[in-house]
C-alpha positions as CSV (number, residue, x, y, z in Angstrom):
1,M,24.2,13.9,-9.0
2,V,20.7,12.1,-9.8
3,R,18.1,13.8,-7.6
4,V,14.3,13.5,-8.3
5,R,11.3,13.9,-6.2
6,I,7.8,13.2,-5.9
7,A,5.4,16.0,-5.6
8,P,2.3,15.0,-4.0
9,S,-1.0,17.3,-4.1
10,P,-2.8,17.0,-0.5
11,T,-6.3,17.3,-1.9
12,G,-6.4,13.5,-0.6
13,V,-4.7,10.7,0.9
14,P,-2.0,9.4,-2.0
15,H,-3.9,5.8,-3.1
16,I,-1.0,2.9,-3.7
17,G,-0.4,3.7,-7.5
18,N,0.7,7.3,-6.5
19,T,3.0,5.6,-3.5
20,R,4.6,3.2,-6.0
21,T,5.7,5.8,-7.8
22,A,7.0,7.4,-4.8
23,L,9.1,4.2,-4.0
24,F,10.3,4.1,-7.9
25,N,11.6,7.2,-7.2
26,Y,13.4,6.6,-4.0
27,L,15.1,3.4,-5.4
28,F,16.4,5.4,-8.1
29,A,17.6,8.1,-6.7
30,K,19.1,5.2,-3.7
31,H,20.6,3.2,-6.7
32,N,22.7,6.0,-8.2
33,N,23.2,7.5,-4.6
34,G,21.3,10.3,-5.5
35,K,19.4,12.3,-3.6
36,F,15.1,11.6,-3.1
37,I,12.9,14.7,-2.3
38,V,9.4,15.5,-1.5
39,R,7.6,18.5,-2.2
40,I,4.2,19.4,-1.1
41,E,2.3,20.6,-4.3
42,D,-0.1,22.5,-2.1
43,T,-1.2,26.0,-4.2
44,D,-4.3,24.4,-5.1
45,R,-6.1,26.2,-1.8
46,A,-9.8,25.4,-2.7
47,R,-8.9,21.7,-2.7
48,F,-6.2,21.4,0.0
49,I,-6.9,19.0,2.9
50,K,-4.6,19.2,5.9
51,E,-4.7,15.5,7.3
52,A,-3.5,14.4,3.2
53,K,-0.3,16.7,4.3
54,S,0.2,14.8,7.0
55,A,-0.9,11.4,5.9
56,I,2.0,11.9,2.9
57,Y,4.7,12.0,5.5
58,E,3.3,9.2,7.8
59,I,2.9,7.1,4.3
60,L,6.4,7.6,3.8
61,K,8.0,7.7,7.1
62,W,5.8,4.5,7.7
63,L,7.3,2.5,4.2
64,G,10.3,3.6,5.5
65,L,11.0,5.7,2.3
66,K,13.3,8.5,4.0
67,W,13.5,11.6,2.0
68,D,16.7,14.0,1.9
69,E,15.2,17.4,1.2
70,D,11.3,18.8,1.5
71,Y,9.6,21.8,0.3
72,V,6.4,23.0,0.4
73,Q,4.7,25.2,-2.4
74,S,2.7,27.4,-0.7
75,E,6.1,28.8,1.2
76,R,7.7,29.5,-2.0
77,L,5.0,32.3,-3.7
78,A,7.5,35.0,-3.7
79,I,10.1,32.8,-5.9
80,Y,7.1,32.1,-8.4
81,K,6.1,35.9,-8.5
82,E,10.3,36.5,-9.3
83,H,10.1,33.8,-12.4
84,A,6.5,35.0,-13.7
85,Q,8.2,38.5,-14.1
86,I,11.0,37.0,-16.3
87,L,9.1,35.4,-18.5
88,E,6.4,38.6,-18.7
89,K,9.2,40.6,-19.7
90,K,10.1,38.3,-22.0
91,G,6.9,38.1,-23.9
92,Y,5.7,34.8,-22.8
93,L,3.2,36.1,-20.4
94,Y,0.3,38.0,-20.4
95,E,-2.4,39.1,-18.2
96,D,-5.8,37.5,-19.0
97,N,-8.8,38.8,-15.9
98,G,-6.1,39.3,-13.4
99,A,-4.2,35.6,-14.2
100,F,-1.4,35.3,-16.4
101,R,-1.0,32.9,-19.5
102,F,1.7,31.2,-21.0
103,K,1.9,31.7,-24.4
104,M,2.5,28.7,-26.4
105,P,4.2,28.2,-29.8
106,K,1.5,27.3,-32.6
107,K,3.8,26.3,-34.9
108,G,6.3,23.2,-35.0
109,E,6.5,20.3,-32.3
110,T,7.1,19.5,-28.7
111,H,8.8,16.1,-28.5
112,W,11.1,14.3,-26.1
113,V,12.7,10.8,-25.6
114,D,11.2,9.2,-22.5
115,A,12.7,6.8,-20.5
116,I,10.2,4.4,-19.8
117,G,10.6,2.3,-23.2
118,N,13.4,4.9,-24.8
119,K,10.6,6.1,-26.9
120,K,10.2,9.7,-28.8
121,I,7.0,11.4,-27.6
122,V,5.7,14.1,-30.0
123,F,2.9,16.6,-29.8
124,Q,2.2,18.9,-32.3
125,N,2.1,22.5,-31.3
126,K,-0.5,23.6,-33.1
127,T,-2.8,21.4,-30.6
128,Q,-1.8,23.3,-28.0
129,E,-3.4,26.0,-26.3
130,D,-2.2,28.8,-24.1
131,F,-2.2,28.3,-19.9
132,V,-2.8,30.0,-17.0
133,A,0.7,30.2,-15.2
134,I,-0.1,32.4,-12.2
135,K,-3.7,32.4,-11.1
136,S,-5.7,35.5,-10.3
137,D,-5.2,34.8,-6.7
138,G,-1.9,35.1,-6.6
139,Y,-0.9,31.4,-6.7
140,P,0.8,29.5,-9.3
141,T,-1.0,26.5,-11.6
142,Y,0.9,23.3,-11.2
143,N,2.1,23.8,-14.5
144,F,4.3,26.6,-13.8
145,A,4.9,25.9,-10.3
146,N,6.0,22.3,-11.2
147,V,8.7,23.3,-13.7
148,V,10.3,26.4,-11.4
149,D,10.6,24.2,-8.6
150,D,12.3,21.3,-10.7
151,R,14.8,23.6,-12.0
152,L,16.0,25.4,-8.9
153,M,15.7,22.0,-7.2
154,T,17.9,20.9,-9.9
155,I,16.0,17.7,-10.7
156,T,17.7,15.5,-12.9
157,H,15.1,13.1,-14.0
158,V,11.2,13.4,-13.5
159,I,9.3,10.3,-12.7
160,R,5.9,10.3,-12.4
161,G,2.7,8.9,-13.5
162,D,1.7,8.7,-17.5
163,E,-1.1,10.9,-17.0
164,F,1.3,13.8,-17.3
165,I,2.4,12.6,-20.8
166,S,-0.3,15.6,-21.9
167,S,1.4,18.3,-19.7
168,T,5.1,17.6,-20.5
169,P,4.6,19.8,-23.7
170,K,3.4,22.6,-21.6
171,H,6.9,22.1,-19.1
172,I,9.3,21.8,-21.8
173,Q,8.0,24.8,-23.5
174,I,8.3,26.6,-20.2
175,Y,12.3,25.4,-20.0
176,K,12.7,26.6,-23.5
177,A,11.2,30.1,-22.2
178,F,13.8,30.2,-19.2
179,G,16.5,28.8,-21.6
180,W,16.9,25.9,-19.2
181,E,17.8,22.5,-19.7
182,Q,15.1,20.3,-19.2
183,P,15.1,16.8,-17.1
184,V,14.9,13.6,-18.1
185,F,11.5,12.6,-17.9
186,A,10.0,8.6,-17.4
187,H,6.7,8.3,-17.2
188,L,5.6,5.1,-15.4
189,P,2.6,3.4,-16.8
190,V,-1.0,3.4,-14.8
191,I,-1.5,0.5,-12.9
192,V,-5.1,-0.8,-14.0
193,G,-7.8,-3.3,-12.3
194,S,-8.2,-6.6,-13.3
195,D,-10.8,-5.4,-15.9
196,R,-7.7,-3.3,-17.4
197,Q,-9.6,-0.2,-16.1
198,K,-7.7,2.3,-14.4
199,L,-7.5,1.6,-11.0
200,S,-10.2,2.7,-8.2
201,K,-11.9,1.8,-5.2
202,R,-13.3,-1.1,-6.5
203,H,-9.7,-2.5,-7.6
204,G,-8.2,-1.6,-4.2
205,A,-6.9,1.8,-4.9
206,K,-6.8,2.6,-1.5
207,S,-4.4,4.3,1.1
208,V,-1.0,2.6,2.0
209,L,-2.2,3.7,5.4
210,D,-6.0,1.6,5.1
211,Y,-3.6,-1.4,3.9
212,K,-1.7,-1.3,7.1
213,N,-4.6,-0.6,9.1
214,E,-5.8,-4.0,7.9
215,G,-2.8,-5.9,8.8
216,F,-0.9,-5.7,5.8
217,L,3.3,-5.7,6.7
218,K,5.4,-2.6,5.0
219,E,7.2,-5.4,3.6
220,A,4.9,-6.9,1.5
221,I,3.4,-3.4,0.1
222,I,7.1,-2.3,-0.8
223,N,7.9,-6.0,-2.5
224,F,4.3,-5.9,-4.1
225,M,4.2,-2.4,-5.4
226,A,8.2,-2.7,-6.8
227,L,6.8,-5.5,-9.1
228,L,3.5,-3.4,-10.3
229,G,5.7,-2.4,-13.7
230,W,9.4,-3.4,-12.6
231,S,10.7,-7.0,-13.8
232,P,14.2,-7.4,-11.9
233,K,16.7,-9.4,-14.0
234,G,16.2,-12.8,-12.9
235,D,12.3,-12.4,-12.2
236,K,12.8,-13.2,-8.8
237,E,9.6,-12.1,-6.5
238,I,10.8,-12.0,-2.9
239,L,13.2,-8.8,-2.6
240,S,14.4,-6.8,0.2
241,M,14.5,-3.0,0.3
242,D,18.3,-3.4,-0.2
243,E,18.1,-5.7,-3.5
244,M,15.8,-3.7,-5.0
245,T,17.9,-0.8,-4.1
246,R,20.9,-2.8,-6.3
247,L,18.7,-3.9,-9.1
248,F,16.3,-1.1,-10.2
249,D,17.0,0.3,-13.6
250,L,13.9,2.7,-15.3
251,K,15.2,0.0,-18.3
252,D,13.7,-2.5,-16.5
253,V,10.0,-0.6,-15.9
254,N,7.6,-1.9,-19.0
255,T,5.8,-0.3,-20.9
256,N,2.4,-1.7,-20.6
257,S,-0.2,-1.1,-17.5
258,P,0.6,-3.2,-14.5
259,I,-2.6,-5.2,-13.1
260,F,-3.0,-4.6,-9.7
261,N,-4.4,-8.0,-7.9
262,I,-5.1,-8.1,-4.2
263,E,-4.3,-12.1,-4.3
264,K,-1.1,-11.2,-5.4
265,L,-0.8,-8.9,-2.3
266,L,-2.2,-10.8,0.1
267,W,0.5,-13.8,-1.6
268,F,2.9,-11.4,0.0
269,N,2.1,-10.6,3.2
270,G,1.2,-14.1,4.4
271,Y,5.0,-15.2,2.9
272,Y,6.7,-12.0,5.4
273,I,4.4,-12.8,8.1
274,R,5.7,-16.4,7.8
275,Q,9.0,-15.1,7.9
276,L,8.3,-13.0,11.5
277,S,9.5,-14.5,14.8
278,V,6.6,-15.6,17.2
279,S,8.3,-12.8,19.1
280,D,7.9,-9.8,16.5
281,L,4.6,-11.3,15.2
282,K,3.2,-11.1,19.1
283,S,4.8,-7.2,19.0
284,K,2.9,-6.6,15.8
285,L,-0.4,-8.0,16.9
286,K,-0.4,-6.5,20.3
287,S,0.0,-2.6,18.3
288,Q,-2.6,-3.6,15.8
289,K,-6.6,-2.2,16.2
290,S,-8.6,-4.9,16.9
291,K,-11.3,-6.3,19.1
292,L,-8.8,-8.8,20.3
293,Q,-6.1,-6.0,21.1
294,L,-7.0,-5.7,25.0
295,K,-7.5,-9.2,25.4
296,I,-4.0,-10.3,23.9
297,Q,-2.4,-7.6,26.4
298,N,-3.6,-9.3,28.9
299,L,-2.7,-12.8,27.7
300,R,0.0,-14.9,29.5
301,D,2.9,-14.9,27.1
302,G,3.4,-18.4,26.9
303,L,-0.4,-19.0,25.9
304,L,-0.3,-16.3,23.4
305,D,3.0,-17.7,21.7
306,K,1.5,-20.7,21.5
307,L,-1.5,-19.6,19.8
308,I,0.5,-17.3,17.2
309,E,2.7,-20.3,16.7
310,L,-0.6,-22.2,15.5
311,G,-2.0,-18.9,13.5
312,K,1.3,-18.3,11.8
313,T,0.7,-20.2,8.8
314,R,-3.0,-19.7,8.5
315,M,-2.3,-15.7,8.5
316,K,-2.5,-13.8,5.3
317,T,-3.2,-10.5,7.1
318,L,-2.4,-9.3,10.7
319,N,-6.2,-8.9,11.2
320,D,-6.5,-12.8,10.1
321,F,-5.7,-13.9,13.7
322,E,-8.8,-12.1,15.3
323,K,-10.8,-14.7,13.2
324,L,-8.6,-17.4,14.0
325,A,-8.4,-17.1,17.7
326,L,-11.4,-15.4,18.8
327,H,-13.2,-18.4,19.7
328,F,-10.0,-18.6,22.5
329,F,-11.1,-15.5,24.0
330,E,-15.0,-15.3,23.6
331,E,-17.3,-17.9,23.8
332,P,-19.2,-18.3,20.5
333,K,-22.6,-18.1,20.0
334,I,-23.3,-20.9,18.1
335,K,-27.1,-22.1,17.4
336,L,-27.4,-25.9,16.9
337,D,-29.8,-28.2,15.3
338,Q,-30.8,-31.5,16.6
339,N,-28.0,-33.4,14.9
340,E,-25.3,-31.0,16.2
341,Q,-26.6,-31.7,20.2
342,I,-26.4,-35.5,19.5
343,I,-23.0,-35.1,18.4
344,V,-22.1,-32.5,21.2
345,K,-23.2,-35.2,24.0
346,Q,-21.0,-37.7,22.2
347,L,-17.8,-34.8,22.4
348,V,-18.9,-34.5,26.3
349,E,-18.7,-38.0,26.6
350,Q,-15.4,-38.6,24.7
351,L,-13.4,-35.6,25.9
352,S,-14.2,-36.1,29.6
353,T,-12.6,-39.6,29.2
354,I,-8.8,-37.9,28.5
355,Q,-6.9,-37.9,31.0
356,Q,-3.8,-36.3,29.4
357,F,-5.7,-33.8,27.4
358,N,-3.2,-33.2,24.4
359,N,-3.0,-32.8,20.7
360,S,-2.5,-36.6,20.2
361,T,-5.6,-37.5,22.8
362,I,-8.1,-34.7,21.6
363,L,-7.4,-35.7,18.0
364,A,-8.3,-39.6,18.3
365,K,-11.4,-38.3,20.5
366,L,-12.5,-36.1,17.7
367,K,-11.7,-39.4,15.2
368,N,-14.4,-41.3,17.3
369,V,-16.7,-39.0,17.1
370,M,-16.5,-38.1,13.4
371,V,-16.4,-41.8,12.4
372,K,-19.6,-42.8,14.3
373,N,-21.7,-39.9,12.8
374,N,-20.1,-39.8,8.8
375,I,-19.2,-36.4,9.6
376,R,-16.1,-34.2,8.5
377,M,-14.0,-31.9,10.7
378,P,-16.0,-28.9,9.9
379,V,-18.8,-29.8,11.7
380,L,-16.6,-30.0,14.5
381,Y,-15.0,-26.8,14.0
382,K,-18.6,-25.0,13.7
383,I,-19.8,-26.8,17.2
384,L,-16.5,-25.8,19.3
385,T,-15.7,-22.6,17.5
386,G,-18.5,-21.2,15.9
387,N,-16.2,-21.0,12.3
388,E,-15.8,-24.0,9.7
389,S,-12.4,-23.5,9.7
390,G,-9.4,-21.6,11.6
391,L,-6.5,-22.9,13.6
392,P,-5.5,-26.8,14.2
393,L,-8.3,-27.8,16.3
394,P,-6.6,-30.3,18.7
395,E,-3.5,-28.0,19.3
396,S,-6.1,-25.1,19.7
397,L,-8.6,-27.2,22.4
398,E,-5.3,-28.1,24.2
399,I,-4.5,-24.7,25.0
400,L,-7.6,-23.9,25.5
401,G,-7.9,-26.8,28.6
402,K,-10.3,-29.3,29.2
403,E,-12.0,-28.0,32.0
404,K,-12.9,-24.6,29.1
405,T,-13.6,-27.0,26.7
406,L,-16.2,-29.3,28.4
407,H,-17.9,-26.3,29.9
408,R,-18.4,-24.8,26.9
409,L,-19.8,-28.2,25.1
410,K,-21.9,-28.6,28.1
411,R,-23.5,-25.0,27.9
412,L,-25.0,-25.9,24.0
413,I,-27.2,-28.9,25.4
414,Q,-28.5,-27.1,28.4
């Protein structure tokens, strides 16, 4: 049976690159009817952050990446001690200032065929130094505990970022020292920014939870992450989790580093927002933290539904709704010049004459003002909403109502 794992270290909240690795492991496991395992590698006690450990589980739960088993390395110290003693008796470990080092061979080479690109990777053993397996505080290092756990958890495929390639010769030599069969190694190319440099905060290397708070949907994030380095047959871009699971194959993972493109993520998010029903989008907006959250809760559903219907096609994130609809809930603070004050007086005159205050009648009056002053719609947007664009203006004024619209305009020229 295929068994894969993600092994995050809770020294910080994982950014989107680490989470993509988790997604690829999950898809590979489910495609092969295998098991997806979470292992918290918390043996670096000096850098351990409790909140980071909680965030790891929160990210996976929110994305729907359900794990079959989970382990915590700090609860397995006796196991590592026992296995260290085995290697010490075999002559592979030796003591050094209270720590135990693994003796690497100095002749020949260490190699494996990587599942990404089916390429042979070779390291000359003379370039490898002995390394600490058990620290002086009794905790194992990543290199040692990682291998012991992968073996005991019968991990068949180690799918991880290519920054771990340089550690793999150490891992292979530990497998050989124990006489164990090694798993298949698959090293994913690192995600880079538009400048081809390793992904960093300036490129958008944030936690998935940060993106959630900024109004991104999990479906968009998953779809976007899946295509960072994976090219499913048929080049289809919009993929459900079921489709990804059915199609995912390590053979289709590219060997070149994928480029993180925030505009593409926004495109995906806009697409998935448009697919939501008004009811579902309303539910998400009500739970999204924003300046409007409380005001949305108190607004009559019929009016909120109309606003959401208007905003849906113009939103790239859930948080966009705040800017689009804020003028409906709060009277905008606008400073007008003399020409704009003249336009406000004309708007009052035109809109006051409307008997049926609706989209078409409002648009006709707005056009009269624009023609008379040789201006375009953004000028009226600014006067009426405080922004130069937003929700369709006639429709949003219809929702606001004639009385409120005129009241606001009159206050601007008092």
